[in-house]
C-alpha positions as CSV (number, residue, x, y, z in Angstrom):
1,X,8.5,0.1,16.5
2,X,6.3,1.9,13.0
3,X,3.5,0.4,11.6
4,X,3.2,-0.4,8.0
5,X,0.5,0.0,5.4
6,X,-0.4,-3.4,3.2
7,X,1.9,-2.6,0.8
8,X,4.3,-1.0,3.0
9,X,4.7,2.0,2.0
10,X,7.7,4.6,3.1
11,X,7.4,6.9,6.4
12,X,10.0,9.1,6.9
13,X,9.8,10.3,10.9
14,X,12.3,13.4,11.8
15,X,16.0,12.2,13.7
16,X,16.5,13.6,16.7
17,X,18.7,13.7,19.6
18,X,19.0,10.4,21.4
19,X,17.7,8.4,18.2
20,X,19.9,5.9,15.6
21,X,20.1,7.4,12.3
22,X,22.3,5.3,10.4
23,X,24.1,2.0,9.6
24,X,27.1,0.5,8.5
25,X,28.2,-3.1,7.7
26,X,32.0,-3.0,8.2
27,X,33.2,-5.3,5.9
28,X,36.4,-7.8,4.9
29,X,34.8,-8.9,1.9
30,X,32.6,-4.8,0.6
31,X,32.0,-6.4,-3.4
32,X,30.8,-10.0,-1.2
33,X,28.6,-7.6,1.1
34,X,27.3,-5.8,-1.7
35,X,26.2,-8.2,-3.8
36,X,24.5,-10.1,-1.1
37,X,22.7,-7.3,0.5
38,X,21.7,-5.7,-2.9
39,X,20.2,-9.1,-3.8
40,X,18.4,-9.8,-0.6
41,X,16.9,-6.0,-0.1
42,X,16.4,-5.7,-4.6
43,X,18.2,-2.9,-4.0
44,X,20.8,-0.7,-6.0
45,X,24.1,-0.1,-5.3
46,X,25.8,3.4,-5.7
47,X,30.0,3.6,-4.7
48,X,31.9,6.5,-3.6
49,X,35.7,6.3,-3.9
50,X,37.2,6.9,-0.7
51,X,40.5,7.4,0.4
52,X,40.6,4.7,2.9
53,X,38.7,2.6,0.4
54,X,35.7,2.5,-1.5
55,X,32.5,3.4,0.4
56,X,29.2,1.7,-1.1
57,X,25.2,3.3,-0.5
58,X,22.3,1.0,-1.2
59,X,18.9,2.6,-2.2
60,X,15.5,1.2,-3.0
61,X,14.4,3.9,-6.0
62,X,14.8,7.1,-3.8
63,X,15.7,5.7,-0.6
64,X,18.7,5.1,1.2
65,X,19.0,2.1,2.8
66,X,22.6,1.4,4.6
67,X,26.1,1.9,3.9
68,X,28.7,-0.5,3.3
69,X,32.8,-0.1,3.8
70,X,35.6,-2.3,4.1
71,X,37.3,-2.7,7.8
72,X,40.4,-0.6,7.9
73,X,43.4,-2.7,6.6
74,X,45.1,-1.5,10.3
75,X,42.6,-3.1,11.8
76,X,43.1,-6.5,14.5
77,X,43.3,-9.7,12.4
78,X,40.7,-10.8,14.5
79,X,37.9,-7.9,13.2
80,X,35.2,-9.6,11.6
81,X,32.9,-8.8,9.7
82,X,30.0,-6.4,12.0
83,X,27.3,-3.6,11.6
84,X,27.6,-0.4,13.4
85,X,24.7,2.0,14.5
86,X,25.1,5.5,14.6
87,X,22.7,7.6,16.8
88,X,22.4,11.4,16.8
89,X,23.4,13.8,19.1
90,X,23.2,17.7,19.3
91,X,27.0,18.0,20.6
92,X,29.4,15.2,19.6
93,X,32.1,16.6,21.6
94,X,30.1,16.9,24.9
95,X,28.5,13.9,23.9
96,X,31.6,11.6,23.2
97,X,33.3,12.8,26.6
98,X,29.8,12.0,29.0
99,X,30.0,8.9,27.1
100,X,33.7,7.9,28.3
101,X,33.0,10.0,32.2
102,X,29.9,7.4,32.0
103,X,32.3,4.1,31.4
104,X,32.7,4.2,27.7
105,X,35.7,3.9,25.6
106,X,36.2,5.9,23.0
107,X,37.9,3.8,20.0
108,X,37.6,6.4,17.1
109,X,37.6,10.0,18.7
110,X,35.2,12.7,17.2
111,X,36.7,13.1,13.4
112,X,34.7,15.0,10.2
113,X,33.3,13.3,7.8
114,X,31.6,14.7,4.3
115,X,28.2,15.2,6.1
116,X,29.1,15.9,9.6
117,X,31.2,14.8,12.5
118,X,30.7,11.1,14.1
119,X,32.7,9.4,17.1
120,X,32.7,5.5,17.4
121,X,32.7,4.3,21.4
122,X,31.8,1.3,22.7
123,X,29.7,0.8,25.7
124,X,30.2,-0.4,29.5
125,X,28.9,-3.7,28.6
126,X,31.5,-4.0,25.4
127,X,28.9,-3.2,22.3
128,X,29.9,-0.5,20.0
129,X,27.9,2.1,18.3
130,X,28.3,5.5,16.9
131,X,27.6,9.3,17.6
132,X,26.6,11.3,14.9
133,X,26.1,15.5,14.3
134,X,24.8,16.3,11.1
135,X,26.5,19.5,9.5
136,X,23.7,21.8,9.3
137,X,21.8,21.7,5.6
138,X,24.2,18.2,4.9
139,X,21.3,15.9,5.6
140,X,18.0,16.2,5.5
141,X,17.8,15.1,9.2
142,X,15.1,12.4,8.6
143,X,14.7,8.4,8.8
144,X,13.4,6.5,6.1
145,X,11.1,3.5,7.3
146,X,10.0,1.1,4.6
147,X,11.2,-2.7,3.3
148,X,14.9,-3.0,3.0
149,X,15.4,-0.3,5.6
150,X,16.8,-0.9,9.1
151,X,14.0,-0.4,11.2
152,X,15.0,-1.2,14.6
153,X,18.1,-2.1,16.5
154,X,18.3,-4.4,19.9
155,X,21.1,-4.6,22.2
156,X,22.3,-8.2,23.8
157,X,24.5,-8.3,26.6
158,X,25.3,-9.7,29.8
159,X,24.6,-7.1,31.7
160,X,21.4,-5.3,30.4
161,X,21.2,-3.2,34.0
162,X,24.2,-1.4,32.9
163,X,23.0,-1.1,29.8
164,X,20.4,0.8,30.5
165,X,21.9,3.0,33.1
166,X,24.7,4.1,30.4
167,X,22.2,5.2,27.7
168,X,19.7,6.4,30.0
169,X,22.6,9.0,31.6
170,X,24.2,9.7,28.4
171,X,21.2,10.3,26.3
172,X,18.3,10.8,28.0
173,X,16.5,7.3,27.3
174,X,13.8,6.1,29.6
175,X,13.7,2.8,29.9
176,X,10.0,0.3,30.5
177,X,9.3,-3.5,30.4
178,X,8.5,-4.9,26.9
179,X,5.1,-5.3,25.9
180,X,5.7,-8.8,25.2
181,X,7.3,-8.9,28.8
182,X,10.3,-10.7,27.8
183,X,13.6,-11.8,29.8
184,X,14.6,-11.0,32.9
185,X,16.3,-7.6,32.6
186,X,14.4,-6.7,29.2
187,X,13.5,-3.2,28.3
188,X,12.1,-0.8,26.0
189,X,14.4,2.0,25.7
190,X,12.1,5.5,24.6
191,X,12.6,9.1,24.0
192,X,11.0,11.9,22.5
193,X,7.4,10.0,23.3
194,X,8.3,6.6,20.7
195,X,10.6,3.9,21.6
196,X,14.0,4.0,20.0
197,X,15.6,0.5,20.5
198,X,15.7,-2.3,22.9
199,X,18.1,-4.0,25.5
200,X,17.9,-7.2,27.1
201,X,19.8,-10.8,28.3
202,X,22.3,-12.6,26.3
203,X,21.6,-16.3,26.9
204,X,25.1,-17.3,25.6
205,X,27.2,-14.6,28.6
206,X,30.8,-15.7,26.7
207,X,29.5,-14.1,23.2
208,X,29.6,-10.7,25.0
209,X,27.5,-7.8,24.0
210,X,26.3,-6.7,20.6
211,X,23.6,-4.3,18.5
212,X,21.7,-6.3,16.4
213,X,20.5,-4.4,13.4
214,X,16.9,-5.0,12.1
215,X,16.1,-4.9,8.0
216,X,12.3,-4.7,7.5
217,X,11.3,-7.4,4.9
218,X,7.8,-7.4,3.6
219,X,7.3,-11.5,3.8
220,X,10.0,-13.4,6.3
221,X,9.4,-16.6,5.5
222,X,10.7,-15.6,1.5
223,X,14.1,-12.9,2.9
224,X,14.5,-15.9,4.9
225,X,15.0,-18.7,2.0
226,X,16.4,-16.5,0.1
227,X,18.9,-14.9,2.6
228,X,20.2,-18.8,3.0
229,X,20.0,-19.2,-1.1
230,X,22.6,-16.4,-1.0
231,X,24.6,-17.8,1.6
232,X,23.9,-16.4,4.6
233,X,23.4,-18.5,8.0
234,X,20.2,-19.2,9.9
235,X,21.0,-18.9,13.2
236,X,17.2,-19.4,14.9
237,X,14.2,-20.3,13.7
238,X,11.5,-17.2,12.6
239,X,10.1,-15.7,16.1
240,X,6.7,-14.1,16.4
241,X,6.4,-10.9,18.8
242,X,3.2,-9.3,19.1
243,X,4.6,-5.8,19.6
244,X,7.1,-6.1,17.3
245,X,6.7,-8.8,14.4
246,X,8.2,-11.7,13.1
247,X,11.9,-12.1,14.0
248,X,14.7,-14.0,12.3
249,X,18.7,-13.6,12.9
250,X,21.5,-15.0,10.5
251,X,24.8,-14.5,9.9
252,X,25.6,-13.3,6.1
253,X,28.4,-15.0,4.2
254,X,31.2,-12.3,5.3
255,X,30.1,-13.0,8.8
256,X,28.1,-10.4,10.3
257,X,25.2,-10.6,11.7
258,X,22.3,-9.0,11.3
259,X,17.6,-9.7,12.1
260,X,15.2,-9.5,9.0
261,X,11.7,-8.5,10.7
262,X,8.0,-8.6,9.1
263,X,6.6,-6.1,11.1
264,X,3.8,-6.7,12.7
265,X,0.6,-4.4,11.8
266,X,0.6,-2.9,9.2
267,X,-1.7,0.0,9.3
268,X,-3.8,1.3,6.8
269,X,-2.3,3.1,3.6
C-alpha cells in the first residue's frame, strides 16, 4: 500500500493492466448511501442522470473517489447492497473470455459505457468483480490515492489457493506471503512491481467469497465513531497490521460491508 505524508497529501499512480481502477457501490437506497458516504468522507456528490437510474460520483475537491448506483429493479430480491471493484485490462473481450475458460461465471457480458467497455464476473470461488477497458482519451488512466479514496482490495474466500490460481492465470498476478505472515493460505498479489491486492481465507466459510473494499481515512478511531453515529455497524474492532496500518470492518446502513484503513506509514511530504 502507498505511504502518505503526515497531512496525507494526494498522490496519483498510473493504472496498468491487472490493477483495480474504480469502485462502485450498488445499493437499493442510493440517496441513503450517498448521504452516508458523503458525511463520512466529507465528500461532495454529483449525480448524473442515466437510463437505468441516476449515477452518483463522490469527490473531494478535484479528486474523484467512487461511484454509487442503484441496484437494477430486475435483480433478484435477495441481492443486497455491495461494492464492486473494477480491474483494468488491455483487451476486455479476450480477458472476459479467458475468465470463463478459467472457471469464472460471466454475470454481465461486455458492454459499452460512456468511457469504456466493461464486464462483470464472479471468480471460481464466487467473488464478484468487474473488468474494464477504457476508451482512448476518455480517462487519464490514473489512480488517485488519499483520504477518502479506495486504496486497497482484499479477497476473503474459503478457497484462497483456487483464487490465487485464477487471478494469476487471468491477470498475471504474482503471489507472495504477506509481510505480516497471517492465516494459512493468505497471499499478497503483485503486478508491475507493486502490490495490487490481498487474498486470505475466511473464518466463516458459509459466508462465501467476497472482495473487501478499503477506504483510506486519516484517523481511524474518529472515522469509526462517525460511521457508527451515521448508522453503520462495526463488525470488528480496530486491528493493526505493521505493513498495512489500522483496519476496521464495518457494514454501512444499507448493508454493504467495507473497511476503513489508516495507513501505517506516512512518508515525508
